[in-house]
N, CA, C and O atoms as CSV, one atom per row, in Angstrom:
chain,resi,resn,atom,element,x,y,z
A,1,UNK,N,N,-56.184,-86.906,-83.716
A,1,UNK,CA,C,-56.907,-87.672,-84.904
A,1,UNK,C,C,-58.101,-87.467,-85.177
A,1,UNK,O,O,-58.855,-87.067,-84.290
A,2,UNK,N,N,-58.545,-87.686,-86.429
A,2,UNK,CA,C,-59.811,-87.297,-86.842
A,2,UNK,C,C,-60.773,-88.611,-86.432
A,2,UNK,O,O,-60.266,-89.608,-85.920
A,3,UNK,N,N,-62.026,-88.527,-86.670
A,3,UNK,CA,C,-62.950,-89.546,-86.230
A,3,UNK,C,C,-62.606,-90.762,-86.911
A,3,UNK,O,O,-62.688,-91.844,-86.330
A,4,UNK,N,N,-62.234,-90.662,-88.084
A,4,UNK,CA,C,-61.883,-91.873,-88.948
A,4,UNK,C,C,-60.401,-92.373,-88.766
A,4,UNK,O,O,-59.926,-93.248,-89.489
A,5,UNK,N,N,-59.702,-91.759,-87.753
A,5,UNK,CA,C,-58.370,-92.298,-87.496
A,5,UNK,C,C,-57.160,-91.704,-88.027
A,5,UNK,O,O,-56.017,-92.047,-87.724
A,6,UNK,N,N,-57.528,-90.671,-88.945
A,6,UNK,CA,C,-56.286,-90.092,-89.657
A,6,UNK,C,C,-55.621,-89.192,-88.878
A,6,UNK,O,O,-56.274,-88.478,-88.117
A,7,UNK,N,N,-54.269,-89.093,-88.945
A,7,UNK,CA,C,-53.409,-88.180,-88.351
A,7,UNK,C,C,-53.613,-86.707,-88.897
A,7,UNK,O,O,-53.622,-86.475,-90.106
A,8,UNK,N,N,-53.762,-85.805,-88.012
A,8,UNK,CA,C,-53.973,-84.380,-88.505
A,8,UNK,C,C,-52.653,-83.745,-88.481
A,8,UNK,O,O,-52.045,-83.580,-87.424
A,9,UNK,N,N,-52.136,-83.337,-89.775
A,9,UNK,CA,C,-50.878,-82.703,-89.927
A,9,UNK,C,C,-51.134,-81.169,-90.249
A,9,UNK,O,O,-51.849,-80.821,-91.190
A,10,UNK,N,N,-50.552,-80.356,-89.471
A,10,UNK,CA,C,-50.638,-78.943,-89.712
A,10,UNK,C,C,-49.567,-78.467,-90.748
A,10,UNK,O,O,-48.371,-78.676,-90.549
A,11,UNK,N,N,-49.987,-77.884,-91.753
A,11,UNK,CA,C,-48.944,-77.282,-92.668
A,11,UNK,C,C,-48.850,-75.942,-92.410
A,11,UNK,O,O,-49.743,-75.185,-92.790
A,12,UNK,N,N,-47.681,-75.459,-91.688
A,12,UNK,CA,C,-47.388,-74.102,-91.488
A,12,UNK,C,C,-46.569,-73.330,-92.446
A,12,UNK,O,O,-45.386,-73.668,-92.501
A,13,UNK,N,N,-46.947,-72.375,-93.204
A,13,UNK,CA,C,-46.309,-71.835,-94.203
A,13,UNK,C,C,-46.798,-70.451,-94.612
A,13,UNK,O,O,-47.949,-70.115,-94.335
A,14,UNK,N,N,-45.973,-69.639,-95.257
A,14,UNK,CA,C,-46.530,-68.471,-96.038
A,14,UNK,C,C,-47.481,-68.878,-96.925
A,14,UNK,O,O,-47.429,-69.996,-97.439
A,15,UNK,N,N,-48.408,-68.035,-97.178
A,15,UNK,CA,C,-49.499,-68.420,-98.055
A,15,UNK,C,C,-49.530,-67.712,-99.413
A,15,UNK,O,O,-49.758,-68.307,-100.466
A,16,UNK,N,N,-49.269,-66.321,-99.309
A,16,UNK,CA,C,-49.343,-65.562,-100.672
A,16,UNK,C,C,-48.206,-65.757,-101.535
A,16,UNK,O,O,-47.054,-65.609,-101.127
A,17,UNK,N,N,-48.502,-66.093,-102.744
A,17,UNK,CA,C,-47.543,-66.425,-103.791
A,17,UNK,C,C,-47.179,-67.958,-103.706
A,17,UNK,O,O,-46.388,-68.421,-104.528
A,18,UNK,N,N,-47.674,-68.665,-102.841
A,18,UNK,CA,C,-47.370,-70.085,-102.764
A,18,UNK,C,C,-48.582,-70.920,-102.691
A,18,UNK,O,O,-48.494,-72.061,-102.237
A,19,UNK,N,N,-49.665,-70.463,-103.086
A,19,UNK,CA,C,-51.002,-71.080,-103.174
A,19,UNK,C,C,-50.982,-72.382,-103.922
A,19,UNK,O,O,-51.569,-73.396,-103.546
A,20,UNK,N,N,-50.216,-72.265,-105.074
A,20,UNK,CA,C,-50.208,-73.447,-105.797
A,20,UNK,C,C,-49.448,-74.672,-105.170
A,20,UNK,O,O,-49.856,-75.831,-105.232
A,21,UNK,N,N,-48.326,-74.274,-104.577
A,21,UNK,CA,C,-47.425,-75.319,-103.915
A,21,UNK,C,C,-48.357,-75.834,-102.635
A,21,UNK,O,O,-48.410,-77.039,-102.385
A,22,UNK,N,N,-49.011,-74.965,-101.921
A,22,UNK,CA,C,-49.666,-75.472,-100.859
A,22,UNK,C,C,-50.848,-76.380,-101.219
A,22,UNK,O,O,-51.138,-77.315,-100.473
A,23,UNK,N,N,-51.489,-76.150,-102.258
A,23,UNK,CA,C,-52.454,-77.130,-102.605
A,23,UNK,C,C,-51.884,-78.524,-103.115
A,23,UNK,O,O,-52.519,-79.575,-103.019
A,24,UNK,N,N,-50.568,-78.411,-103.687
A,24,UNK,CA,C,-49.942,-79.728,-104.079
A,24,UNK,C,C,-49.501,-80.478,-102.680
A,24,UNK,O,O,-49.748,-81.672,-102.510
A,25,UNK,N,N,-48.871,-79.728,-101.760
A,25,UNK,CA,C,-48.340,-80.286,-100.549
A,25,UNK,C,C,-49.471,-80.947,-99.811
A,25,UNK,O,O,-49.338,-82.089,-99.371
A,26,UNK,N,N,-50.641,-80.221,-99.657
A,26,UNK,CA,C,-51.895,-80.650,-98.792
A,26,UNK,C,C,-52.304,-81.827,-99.425
A,26,UNK,O,O,-52.499,-82.857,-98.780
A,27,UNK,N,N,-52.471,-81.747,-100.818
A,27,UNK,CA,C,-52.955,-83.023,-101.728
A,27,UNK,C,C,-52.123,-84.261,-101.438
A,27,UNK,O,O,-52.610,-85.364,-101.186
A,28,UNK,N,N,-50.946,-84.009,-101.491
A,28,UNK,CA,C,-49.975,-85.203,-101.227
A,28,UNK,C,C,-50.175,-85.769,-99.975
A,28,UNK,O,O,-50.172,-86.997,-99.887
A,29,UNK,N,N,-50.369,-85.002,-98.881
A,29,UNK,CA,C,-50.574,-85.501,-97.430
A,29,UNK,C,C,-51.822,-86.204,-97.528
A,29,UNK,O,O,-51.959,-87.273,-96.932
A,30,UNK,N,N,-52.924,-85.616,-98.354
A,30,UNK,CA,C,-54.271,-86.309,-98.192
A,30,UNK,C,C,-54.027,-87.624,-98.817
A,30,UNK,O,O,-54.433,-88.624,-98.225
A,31,UNK,N,N,-53.386,-87.742,-99.986
A,31,UNK,CA,C,-53.217,-88.952,-100.589
A,31,UNK,C,C,-52.529,-90.019,-99.784
A,31,UNK,O,O,-52.845,-91.199,-99.934
A,32,UNK,N,N,-51.591,-89.642,-98.928
A,32,UNK,CA,C,-50.868,-90.539,-98.129
A,32,UNK,C,C,-51.777,-90.893,-96.916
A,32,UNK,O,O,-51.355,-91.632,-96.027
A,33,UNK,N,N,-52.909,-90.409,-96.890
A,33,UNK,CA,C,-53.794,-91.012,-95.746
A,33,UNK,C,C,-53.932,-90.022,-94.471
A,33,UNK,O,O,-54.624,-90.310,-93.495
A,34,UNK,N,N,-53.224,-88.870,-94.589
A,34,UNK,CA,C,-53.226,-87.912,-93.520
A,34,UNK,C,C,-54.351,-86.862,-93.647
A,34,UNK,O,O,-54.849,-86.674,-94.757
A,35,UNK,N,N,-54.775,-86.171,-92.577
A,35,UNK,CA,C,-55.754,-85.125,-92.791
A,35,UNK,C,C,-54.830,-83.761,-92.752
A,35,UNK,O,O,-54.362,-83.376,-91.681
A,36,UNK,N,N,-54.612,-83.099,-93.907
A,36,UNK,CA,C,-53.894,-81.931,-93.738
A,36,UNK,C,C,-54.736,-80.712,-93.041
A,36,UNK,O,O,-55.947,-80.611,-93.243
A,37,UNK,N,N,-54.171,-79.983,-92.381
A,37,UNK,CA,C,-54.747,-78.817,-91.705
A,37,UNK,C,C,-54.125,-77.532,-92.182
A,37,UNK,O,O,-52.948,-77.328,-91.885
A,38,UNK,N,N,-54.813,-76.612,-92.915
A,38,UNK,CA,C,-54.109,-75.608,-93.526
A,38,UNK,C,C,-55.147,-74.694,-93.899
A,38,UNK,O,O,-56.154,-75.141,-94.448
A,39,UNK,N,N,-55.005,-73.236,-93.625
A,39,UNK,CA,C,-55.970,-72.208,-93.785
A,39,UNK,C,C,-56.266,-72.100,-95.267
A,39,UNK,O,O,-57.441,-72.126,-95.634
A,40,UNK,N,N,-55.317,-71.985,-96.109
A,40,UNK,CA,C,-55.569,-71.838,-97.650
A,40,UNK,C,C,-56.097,-73.131,-98.122
A,40,UNK,O,O,-56.700,-73.033,-99.191
A,41,UNK,N,N,-56.037,-74.294,-97.629
A,41,UNK,CA,C,-56.543,-75.429,-98.135
A,41,UNK,C,C,-58.013,-75.712,-97.600
A,41,UNK,O,O,-58.723,-76.674,-97.896
A,42,UNK,N,N,-58.306,-74.668,-96.753
A,42,UNK,CA,C,-59.541,-74.488,-96.189
A,42,UNK,C,C,-59.944,-75.953,-95.251
A,42,UNK,O,O,-61.072,-76.432,-95.357
A,43,UNK,N,N,-59.098,-76.462,-94.517
A,43,UNK,CA,C,-59.256,-77.573,-93.797
A,43,UNK,C,C,-59.059,-77.212,-92.256
A,43,UNK,O,O,-59.219,-78.059,-91.378
A,44,UNK,N,N,-58.695,-75.867,-91.988
A,44,UNK,CA,C,-58.424,-75.428,-90.645
A,44,UNK,C,C,-59.707,-74.651,-90.097
A,44,UNK,O,O,-60.147,-73.641,-90.644
A,45,UNK,N,N,-60.215,-75.191,-89.041
A,45,UNK,CA,C,-61.469,-74.870,-88.421
A,45,UNK,C,C,-60.913,-73.360,-87.811
A,45,UNK,O,O,-59.845,-73.149,-87.236
A,46,UNK,N,N,-61.944,-72.441,-88.116
A,46,UNK,CA,C,-61.759,-70.880,-87.594
A,46,UNK,C,C,-62.962,-70.624,-86.882
A,46,UNK,O,O,-64.049,-71.165,-87.088
A,47,UNK,N,N,-62.668,-69.684,-85.954
A,47,UNK,CA,C,-63.763,-69.033,-85.151
A,47,UNK,C,C,-63.639,-67.520,-85.546
A,47,UNK,O,O,-62.651,-66.864,-85.219
A,48,UNK,N,N,-64.684,-66.994,-86.263
A,48,UNK,CA,C,-64.851,-65.565,-86.650
A,48,UNK,C,C,-64.630,-64.584,-85.610
A,48,UNK,O,O,-64.315,-63.421,-85.866
A,49,UNK,N,N,-64.798,-65.055,-84.391
A,49,UNK,CA,C,-64.606,-63.922,-83.242
A,49,UNK,C,C,-63.154,-63.951,-82.873
A,49,UNK,O,O,-62.753,-63.135,-82.043
A,50,UNK,N,N,-62.293,-64.854,-83.433
A,50,UNK,CA,C,-60.833,-64.902,-82.962
A,50,UNK,C,C,-59.936,-64.073,-84.139
A,50,UNK,O,O,-60.385,-63.916,-85.275
A,51,UNK,N,N,-58.754,-63.620,-83.765
A,51,UNK,CA,C,-57.909,-63.179,-84.792
A,51,UNK,C,C,-57.277,-64.297,-85.622
A,51,UNK,O,O,-57.383,-65.450,-85.204
A,52,UNK,N,N,-56.600,-64.042,-86.814
A,52,UNK,CA,C,-55.934,-65.122,-87.586
A,52,UNK,C,C,-54.963,-65.900,-86.805
A,52,UNK,O,O,-54.832,-67.124,-86.814
A,53,UNK,N,N,-54.259,-64.985,-86.087
A,53,UNK,CA,C,-53.117,-65.666,-85.240
A,53,UNK,C,C,-53.926,-66.686,-84.162
A,53,UNK,O,O,-53.643,-67.884,-84.159
A,54,UNK,N,N,-54.797,-66.221,-83.383
A,54,UNK,CA,C,-55.410,-67.197,-82.575
A,54,UNK,C,C,-55.893,-68.356,-83.067
A,54,UNK,O,O,-55.687,-69.422,-82.487
A,55,UNK,N,N,-56.670,-68.253,-84.326
A,55,UNK,CA,C,-57.144,-69.421,-84.978
A,55,UNK,C,C,-55.958,-70.335,-85.416
A,55,UNK,O,O,-56.044,-71.559,-85.314
A,56,UNK,N,N,-54.860,-69.716,-85.902
A,56,UNK,CA,C,-53.715,-70.576,-86.202
A,56,UNK,C,C,-53.094,-71.279,-85.033
A,56,UNK,O,O,-52.674,-72.429,-85.162
A,57,UNK,N,N,-53.017,-70.606,-83.855
A,57,UNK,CA,C,-52.418,-71.197,-82.776
A,57,UNK,C,C,-53.358,-72.381,-82.292
A,57,UNK,O,O,-52.881,-73.492,-82.064
A,58,UNK,N,N,-54.652,-72.119,-82.150
A,58,UNK,CA,C,-55.530,-73.132,-81.976
A,58,UNK,C,C,-55.366,-74.384,-82.672
A,58,UNK,O,O,-55.441,-75.496,-82.149
A,59,UNK,N,N,-55.105,-74.099,-84.054
A,59,UNK,CA,C,-55.031,-75.375,-84.942
A,59,UNK,C,C,-53.756,-76.093,-84.575
A,59,UNK,O,O,-53.682,-77.320,-84.526
A,60,UNK,N,N,-52.730,-75.251,-84.313
A,60,UNK,CA,C,-51.460,-76.077,-83.749
A,60,UNK,C,C,-51.766,-76.837,-82.290
A,60,UNK,O,O,-51.298,-77.945,-82.030
A,61,UNK,N,N,-52.393,-76.278,-81.619
A,61,UNK,CA,C,-52.719,-76.834,-80.381
A,61,UNK,C,C,-53.451,-78.146,-80.592
A,61,UNK,O,O,-53.142,-79.123,-79.910
A,62,UNK,N,N,-54.467,-78.215,-81.564
A,62,UNK,CA,C,-55.217,-79.370,-81.738
A,62,UNK,C,C,-54.775,-80.443,-82.778
A,62,UNK,O,O,-55.385,-81.494,-82.972
A,63,UNK,N,N,-53.582,-80.030,-83.458
A,63,UNK,CA,C,-53.051,-81.088,-84.480
A,63,UNK,C,C,-52.246,-82.004,-83.883
A,63,UNK,O,O,-51.658,-81.767,-82.828
A,64,UNK,N,N,-52.150,-83.316,-84.635
A,64,UNK,CA,C,-51.148,-84.213,-84.006
A,64,UNK,C,C,-49.633,-84.116,-84.219
A,64,UNK,O,O,-48.812,-84.504,-83.387
A,65,UNK,N,N,-49.285,-83.479,-85.592
A,65,UNK,CA,C,-47.990,-83.229,-85.851
A,65,UNK,C,C,-48.001,-81.838,-86.700
A,65,UNK,O,O,-49.061,-81.349,-87.093
A,66,UNK,N,N,-46.779,-81.266,-86.940
A,66,UNK,CA,C,-46.660,-80.185,-87.630
A,66,UNK,C,C,-45.663,-80.139,-88.779
A,66,UNK,O,O,-44.515,-80.519,-88.549
A,67,UNK,N,N,-45.971,-79.740,-89.910
A,67,UNK,CA,C,-45.007,-79.712,-90.944
A,67,UNK,C,C,-44.704,-78.213,-91.388
A,67,UNK,O,O,-45.549,-77.588,-92.028
A,68,UNK,N,N,-43.596,-77.701,-91.068
A,68,UNK,CA,C,-43.211,-76.347,-91.230
A,68,UNK,C,C,-42.444,-76.014,-92.393
A,68,UNK,O,O,-41.444,-76.686,-92.645
A,69,UNK,N,N,-42.799,-75.016,-93.170
A,69,UNK,CA,C,-42.102,-74.700,-94.564
A,69,UNK,C,C,-41.479,-73.239,-94.319
A,69,UNK,O,O,-42.254,-72.303,-94.120
A,70,UNK,N,N,-40.162,-73.041,-94.331
A,70,UNK,CA,C,-39.405,-71.787,-94.203
A,70,UNK,C,C,-39.175,-71.370,-95.614
A,70,UNK,O,O,-38.573,-72.101,-96.401
A,71,UNK,N,N,-39.654,-70.192,-95.945
A,71,UNK,CA,C,-39.499,-69.716,-97.229
A,71,UNK,C,C,-38.787,-68.285,-97.057
A,71,UNK,O,O,-38.722,-67.746,-95.952
A,72,UNK,N,N,-38.289,-67.739,-98.151
A,72,UNK,CA,C,-37.546,-66.428,-98.127
A,72,UNK,C,C,-38.483,-65.360,-97.692
A,72,UNK,O,O,-38.083,-64.438,-96.982
A,73,UNK,N,N,-39.730,-65.453,-98.097
A,73,UNK,CA,C,-40.903,-64.368,-97.509
A,73,UNK,C,C,-41.054,-64.680,-96.232
A,73,UNK,O,O,-41.156,-65.880,-95.980
A,74,UNK,N,N,-41.096,-63.920,-95.357
A,74,UNK,CA,C,-41.272,-64.101,-93.846
A,74,UNK,C,C,-42.692,-64.169,-93.571
A,74,UNK,O,O,-43.143,-63.289,-92.837
A,75,UNK,N,N,-43.455,-65.022,-94.009
A,75,UNK,CA,C,-44.781,-65.361,-93.509
A,75,UNK,C,C,-45.756,-64.275,-93.913
A,75,UNK,O,O,-45.368,-63.137,-94.176
A,76,UNK,N,N,-46.891,-64.602,-93.955
A,76,UNK,CA,C,-48.031,-63.894,-94.146
A,76,UNK,C,C,-48.567,-63.493,-92.813
A,76,UNK,O,O,-48.439,-64.319,-91.910
A,77,UNK,N,N,-49.167,-62.319,-92.539
A,77,UNK,CA,C,-49.731,-62.029,-91.243
A,77,UNK,C,C,-48.434,-61.657,-90.374
A,77,UNK,O,O,-48.216,-62.296,-89.345
A,78,UNK,N,N,-47.564,-60.618,-90.782
A,78,UNK,CA,C,-46.493,-60.308,-89.642
A,78,UNK,C,C,-47.268,-59.496,-88.774
A,78,UNK,O,O,-48.181,-58.729,-89.081
A,79,UNK,N,N,-46.777,-59.764,-87.597
A,79,UNK,CA,C,-47.441,-59.192,-86.229
A,79,UNK,C,C,-46.332,-58.570,-85.514
A,79,UNK,O,O,-45.554,-59.345,-84.959
A,80,UNK,N,N,-46.112,-57.316,-85.423
A,80,UNK,CA,C,-44.961,-56.787,-84.800
A,80,UNK,C,C,-43.615,-57.359,-85.364
A,80,UNK,O,O,-43.385,-57.188,-86.561
A,81,UNK,N,N,-42.750,-57.998,-84.612
A,81,UNK,CA,C,-41.417,-58.585,-85.150
A,81,UNK,C,C,-41.644,-59.987,-85.529
A,81,UNK,O,O,-40.651,-60.567,-85.968
A,82,UNK,N,N,-42.786,-60.684,-85.450
A,82,UNK,CA,C,-42.808,-62.045,-85.951
A,82,UNK,C,C,-44.011,-62.151,-86.824
A,82,UNK,O,O,-44.772,-61.226,-87.108
A,83,UNK,N,N,-44.095,-63.451,-87.234
A,83,UNK,CA,C,-45.236,-63.741,-88.302
A,83,UNK,C,C,-46.042,-64.937,-87.606
A,83,UNK,O,O,-45.703,-65.519,-86.575
A,84,UNK,N,N,-47.226,-65.192,-88.415
A,84,UNK,CA,C,-48.040,-66.271,-87.766
A,84,UNK,C,C,-47.320,-67.517,-87.913
A,84,UNK,O,O,-47.341,-68.383,-87.039
A,85,UNK,N,N,-46.641,-67.634,-89.073
A,85,UNK,CA,C,-46.068,-69.054,-89.390
A,85,UNK,C,C,-44.898,-69.180,-88.324
A,85,UNK,O,O,-44.722,-70.313,-87.876
A,86,UNK,N,N,-44.148,-68.250,-87.900
A,86,UNK,CA,C,-43.162,-68.275,-86.962
A,86,UNK,C,C,-43.755,-68.605,-85.486
A,86,UNK,O,O,-43.167,-69.343,-84.696
A,87,UNK,N,N,-45.004,-67.959,-85.212
A,87,UNK,CA,C,-45.592,-68.291,-84.075
A,87,UNK,C,C,-46.144,-69.648,-83.950
A,87,UNK,O,O,-46.080,-70.250,-82.878
A,88,UNK,N,N,-46.675,-70.149,-84.986
A,88,UNK,CA,C,-47.031,-71.526,-85.090
A,88,UNK,C,C,-46.069,-72.482,-84.846
A,88,UNK,O,O,-46.317,-73.492,-84.188
A,89,UNK,N,N,-44.739,-72.186,-85.437
A,89,UNK,CA,C,-43.762,-73.160,-85.074
A,89,UNK,C,C,-43.115,-73.128,-83.671
A,89,UNK,O,O,-42.608,-74.106,-83.121
A,90,UNK,N,N,-43.205,-71.771,-83.117
A,90,UNK,CA,C,-42.750,-71.747,-81.755
A,90,UNK,C,C,-43.723,-72.557,-80.874
A,90,UNK,O,O,-43.287,-73.256,-79.959
A,91,UNK,N,N,-44.938,-72.473,-81.126
A,91,UNK,CA,C,-46.152,-73.185,-80.346
A,91,UNK,C,C,-45.855,-74.644,-80.458
A,91,UNK,O,O,-45.773,-75.251,-79.390
A,92,UNK,N,N,-45.670,-75.352,-81.629
A,92,UNK,CA,C,-45.438,-76.652,-81.794
A,92,UNK,C,C,-44.247,-77.074,-81.106
A,92,UNK,O,O,-44.190,-78.223,-80.669
A,93,UNK,N,N,-43.202,-76.197,-80.948
A,93,UNK,CA,C,-41.999,-76.590,-80.220
A,93,UNK,C,C,-42.363,-76.657,-78.698
A,93,UNK,O,O,-42.109,-77.617,-77.971
A,94,UNK,N,N,-42.902,-75.672,-78.373
A,94,UNK,CA,C,-43.515,-75.486,-76.780
A,94,UNK,C,C,-44.126,-76.725,-76.331
A,94,UNK,O,O,-43.901,-77.194,-75.215
A,95,UNK,N,N,-44.941,-77.293,-77.237
A,95,UNK,CA,C,-46.019,-78.312,-76.892
A,95,UNK,C,C,-45.111,-79.632,-77.098
A,95,UNK,O,O,-45.494,-80.757,-76.777
A,96,UNK,N,N,-44.134,-79.406,-77.548
A,96,UNK,CA,C,-43.198,-80.770,-78.099
A,96,UNK,C,C,-43.917,-81.642,-79.031
A,96,UNK,O,O,-43.770,-82.864,-78.995
A,97,UNK,N,N,-44.696,-81.049,-79.871
A,97,UNK,CA,C,-45.280,-81.872,-80.969
A,97,UNK,C,C,-44.431,-82.466,-81.841
A,97,UNK,O,O,-43.430,-81.831,-82.172
A,98,UNK,N,N,-44.626,-83.616,-82.312
A,98,UNK,CA,C,-43.703,-84.076,-83.504
A,98,UNK,C,C,-43.714,-83.010,-84.627
A,98,UNK,O,O,-44.778,-82.474,-84.938
A,99,UNK,N,N,-42.535,-82.687,-85.252
A,99,UNK,CA,C,-42.646,-81.568,-86.220
A,99,UNK,C,C,-41.462,-81.731,-87.186
A,99,UNK,O,O,-40.400,-82.232,-86.820
A,100,UNK,N,N,-41.677,-81.306,-88.385
A,100,UNK,CA,C,-40.588,-81.443,-89.304
A,100,UNK,C,C,-40.580,-80.091,-90.026
A,100,UNK,O,O,-41.657,-79.540,-90.254
A,101,UNK,N,N,-39.472,-79.550,-90.382
A,101,UNK,CA,C,-39.274,-78.348,-91.207
A,101,UNK,C,C,-38.574,-78.704,-92.443
A,101,UNK,O,O,-37.755,-79.623,-92.469
A,102,UNK,N,N,-38.883,-77.983,-93.490
A,102,UNK,CA,C,-38.094,-77.835,-94.815
A,102,UNK,C,C,-37.802,-76.405,-95.075
A,102,UNK,O,O,-38.642,-75.549,-94.797
A,103,UNK,N,N,-36.682,-76.110,-95.582
A,103,UNK,CA,C,-36.338,-74.694,-95.872
A,103,UNK,C,C,-35.852,-74.602,-97.292
A,103,UNK,O,O,-35.173,-75.492,-97.805
A,104,UNK,N,N,-36.238,-73.441,-97.949
A,104,UNK,CA,C,-36.079,-73.097,-99.222
A,104,UNK,C,C,-34.610,-72.964,-99.382
A,104,UNK,O,O,-33.986,-72.626,-98.377
A,105,UNK,N,N,-33.933,-73.183,-100.521
A,105,UNK,CA,C,-32.602,-73.133,-100.739
A,105,UNK,C,C,-31.902,-71.497,-100.366
A,105,UNK,O,O,-30.778,-71.376,-99.880
A,106,UNK,N,N,-32.657,-70.515,-100.645
A,106,UNK,CA,C,-32.301,-69.315,-100.371
A,106,UNK,C,C,-32.064,-68.956,-98.872
A,106,UNK,O,O,-31.284,-68.063,-98.543
A,107,UNK,N,N,-32.746,-69.666,-98.025
A,107,UNK,CA,C,-32.550,-69.582,-96.688
A,107,UNK,C,C,-31.053,-69.905,-96.249
A,107,UNK,O,O,-30.395,-69.176,-95.506
A,108,UNK,N,N,-30.648,-70.983,-96.755
A,108,UNK,CA,C,-29.247,-71.492,-96.645
A,108,UNK,C,C,-28.164,-70.525,-97.039
A,108,UNK,O,O,-27.193,-70.194,-96.358
A,109,UNK,N,N,-28.505,-70.107,-98.311
A,109,UNK,CA,C,-27.614,-69.040,-98.906
A,109,UNK,C,C,-27.437,-67.857,-98.194
A,109,UNK,O,O,-26.337,-67.368,-97.933
A,110,UNK,N,N,-28.640,-67.344,-97.846
A,110,UNK,CA,C,-28.524,-66.147,-96.946
A,110,UNK,C,C,-27.799,-66.230,-95.683
A,110,UNK,O,O,-27.035,-65.337,-95.319
A,111,UNK,N,N,-28.028,-67.297,-95.005
A,111,UNK,CA,C,-27.450,-67.669,-93.747
A,111,UNK,C,C,-25.808,-67.632,-93.887
A,111,UNK,O,O,-25.088,-67.040,-93.083
A,112,UNK,N,N,-25.353,-68.324,-94.983
A,112,UNK,CA,C,-23.932,-68.447,-95.154
A,112,UNK,C,C,-23.402,-67.201,-95.529
A,112,UNK,O,O,-22.269,-66.917,-95.139
A,113,UNK,N,N,-24.207,-66.204,-96.406
A,113,UNK,CA,C,-23.571,-64.938,-96.823
A,113,UNK,C,C,-23.550,-63.848,-95.694
A,113,UNK,O,O,-22.755,-62.913,-95.595
A,114,UNK,N,N,-24.583,-64.166,-94.873
A,114,UNK,CA,C,-24.742,-63.042,-93.726
A,114,UNK,C,C,-24.057,-63.428,-92.439
A,114,UNK,O,O,-24.021,-62.671,-91.468
A,115,UNK,N,N,-23.539,-64.575,-92.460
A,115,UNK,CA,C,-22.901,-65.129,-91.092
A,115,UNK,C,C,-21.815,-64.206,-90.835
A,115,UNK,O,O,-21.731,-63.932,-89.638
A,116,UNK,N,N,-20.936,-63.624,-91.590
A,116,UNK,CA,C,-19.754,-62.938,-91.223
A,116,UNK,C,C,-20.459,-61.572,-90.658
A,116,UNK,O,O,-19.596,-60.852,-90.155
A,117,UNK,N,N,-21.582,-61.082,-90.599
A,117,UNK,CA,C,-21.982,-60.086,-89.967
A,117,UNK,C,C,-22.779,-60.278,-88.714
A,117,UNK,O,O,-23.389,-59.336,-88.210
A,118,UNK,N,N,-22.785,-61.451,-88.217
A,118,UNK,CA,C,-23.535,-61.778,-86.970
A,118,UNK,C,C,-22.592,-61.616,-85.834
A,118,UNK,O,O,-21.469,-62.120,-85.867
A,119,UNK,N,N,-22.975,-61.008,-84.957
A,119,UNK,CA,C,-22.295,-60.762,-83.474
A,119,UNK,C,C,-22.689,-61.677,-82.553
A,119,UNK,O,O,-23.884,-61.949,-82.439
A,120,UNK,N,N,-21.719,-62.278,-81.765
A,120,UNK,CA,C,-22.158,-63.236,-80.826
A,120,UNK,C,C,-21.921,-62.621,-79.370
A,120,UNK,O,O,-22.226,-63.270,-78.369
């Protein structure tokens, strides 16, 4: 929580191409009395000596709750086989932080269409 008692909610999402939506989402959380934590919204503390991934993971470590947005674009900052957004979400799960996720409709459509090609 912030010094004034606001719950810190980390918004984990792809950034590029979604800046306007992130501004609206963070603004809505702010209007509802939360403190949104997001790199694009410039409310996420950063240490210039750390990588983007490390700064984002630190923000997850320090937030109270996480709000994850799954989009068709697999996150900004793809590192190897994963993205920063993916790592943020995995960290929140590891820490058992309260978390909510929303998914773009294309995620569901792709899952249904590609299900026949999955091997178990």
